[in-house]
N, C-alpha and C positions, 0 to 999 in steps of 0.2 A: 123705512124699509120694514116689512113685517106683514103678517097675514093673520086675520082673526078667524082661525080655523081650529077645529078640534078633531083629532084623528083617534081611531081605536086601534089597539095593537096588543100583542102578547109580549113582545120584546122590543127593545130599542138597540139599534146597531149604529155605531159611530165610526166614521173615518177619524183619523188622528190629526194630521197636519192640515191646518186651515179650518178645522172643524172643532177640535178640542184644544189644540196646541198651535200657538203662533210661532212657527219656526222659519218664517219666510227668509229672513236675512241669512240664517245659518245655511239653509239649503241653497239659496242663490249664490252665496259666496263660494260654496263647494263647486258649483257648476262653473263659475267664473274661473276658478283655479284650474279645473279640468280643461276648459277651453283654452286658457293661456298656455298650458303645457303642450297642447297639440295643434295650436294655430287654427282654432275653430271659432266661429262667431258665437259668443256667449249668449247673445239675445235670442238667437234661434233655439238654443238648447233650453233656456229658461222658459221660453214660450210654450214648450210642449212637455216639460218635465213634470209638472205638478200632478200628483195623484198616480204616478206610474212607478213601477219598480225601477230602481237605479240601474240594474243590469240591462233592462230593455232600452233605456235612454242611452247608455254607454254604447250598446251594440248599434243603435241607430246612427250615432255620430262618429264612431271609432274610425280612425284612419287605418288603412290596410296594415296588417301585421300586429296591431295592438292586442295585447293579452287582455281580453275583455273582463275576465273574472278578476285578474290582479288589479286592474284599474277600478273596478267596482269596489273591491275590498279597500282600496286606498281612499276612495271618496267617502265610503261609509265610516272608515276609521277616523278620518278627519272630522266628520260630523259628530261622531260619538265623543270625541275629545273637545269639541267646542259647544258648550251649552250656554254661553253668555247670550243674553237676549231671548232665551226661550221662555215664553210666558203662556199662561192659559188664555184661550179665547174667553172674553168676559162672560161670566156666569157658568163656565164649565165645571169648576170645582163644586160649587153649590148644587148644581143639578145632579152630578154623579153621586154626591154624598146623600142625596135624597132618595136614590133608587135602590131597590132590592138587588143585591149582587147577582141573583139568579135570573134577572130580567134584562141585563144589558151586556154588550160586548163591544170590543174595538176590532175593526177590520181595516188594516192599513197596508199600503204598498211599501212601507219601510221594512227593513229587516228587524228581526226580533231583538238583537243587541241594541240597535238604535232606538227601538220603541221603548224598551225597558229603561233606557237612560232618559229619553225625552219626557215621558209622562211624569215621573217624579220631579224632573227639573222644572216642570211647569206647575208643580204642586198638586198633581192629579194622581189618583190611585191606579194601581194596575188592576185590570178586570180579571174576573174568574175565567172568562173566555177571551182569548186574544188570538186573532188570526193575522199573521204577518206574511210578508213576501216569502219567508222561508217555509210556509206551510202549504203553499198552493202550487199548482202547475201552470195555471193561467191567471195572469194578473188582470186588474181592472182595465178595460171596461167589461171583462168577463164577470159574470155573477158568482163564480165559484166561491170566492171568499165569503160573501154574504150568506150564501146558502149553507156553507160549512158552519158559520157562527150561529145561525139560527138553529140548525140541527143540534149543535153542541149544547144549546140551551134547552132543547127539547121541543122545538117548534119549527114550523115551516116558515121560510122567508116571506111568503105571501102574507103572513100574519105579523110582520115586523114594520117598524118605522125606521128608515135609514136616513141619517143626517150626513150630508156631503157638501163639499164646496167646489169640486172640480169636475170638469167634463167627464173624465174617465170613470170617476166614482158615481156620478149621477147616472150615467148609462148603465153601470153595474147594478145599482139599486133598482132601476127600472126593469132591467132584464131579469132580476130576481123576483119580480112581481111585488116588491115591497112598496109601501107608501113612502115616497122619497121627498125629502125636504132640502131645499137649497139653503146653505149657510153662507152668508156674505154676498158679494156683488157679482159673482159669475152670471153672465147674461147670454150665453150661447144657446144654441138650439136644444141642447140636452136639458136645459132648465125650463123649457117651454111648458106652460100649464101647471107647473109645480108650485106648491106653497113655498114661501121664502121668509127667512128670518135674518136679522143683522148679526146676531150672536146668540149665545145660550141663555142670556138673561130673560128672554121672552118665553122660554119653554117651561111649562108646568105639567107635572105628571101626577095623576090621581088614580086610585083604584076604580075600576069600571067592571063590576061583576067579578069574573075570574081573570079579567084582563086589565088593560091600562087605558086611561083617557089621556091623550097628549094634546095639550092646548098650546097654540102658537100665537104670538102677538100680544 
């Protein structure tokens, strides 16, 4: 898996889960517990949950009368308390350590409390600019988060490279007009025509005039 491609950018914008952090087991376990509490098919929830704000997924599957905000808070509290098995996506720590803090951000569908727990748990730094589910009105696949992050760094999202692993995030990156890179093995329509990397070990970033050259593969 990989692509021998070099992209030009002003800033790099990263999703968190599945892109920088491997939290698959923690997240899926939380959805299995939610499904068991309410008699829902866990596989159906897990299939559509990745890359989306927790509250949106809860609302989609909640039985009548369920307090959606309270259930969302419970799920996220469980995930915050369980950091076992949280690791970096290979190469993520080395890549982030090599970057100018003014030139990268994280844009995640996770809440801020969960994000600031997961990144350090995986041995990764907190970015100067962090956009979470708590900062936006419209979650991925809407491009709002990516646009906000780029603007906070002083640039337009069209001058960014976005790294994403899930359908919702890839659609958000594309809608933001950013050069969008698939991380991992997602192979749906949202990835069609995009460069792909297995993990962050294949990414190299070098100065390119006033911007950045981003080599993949």
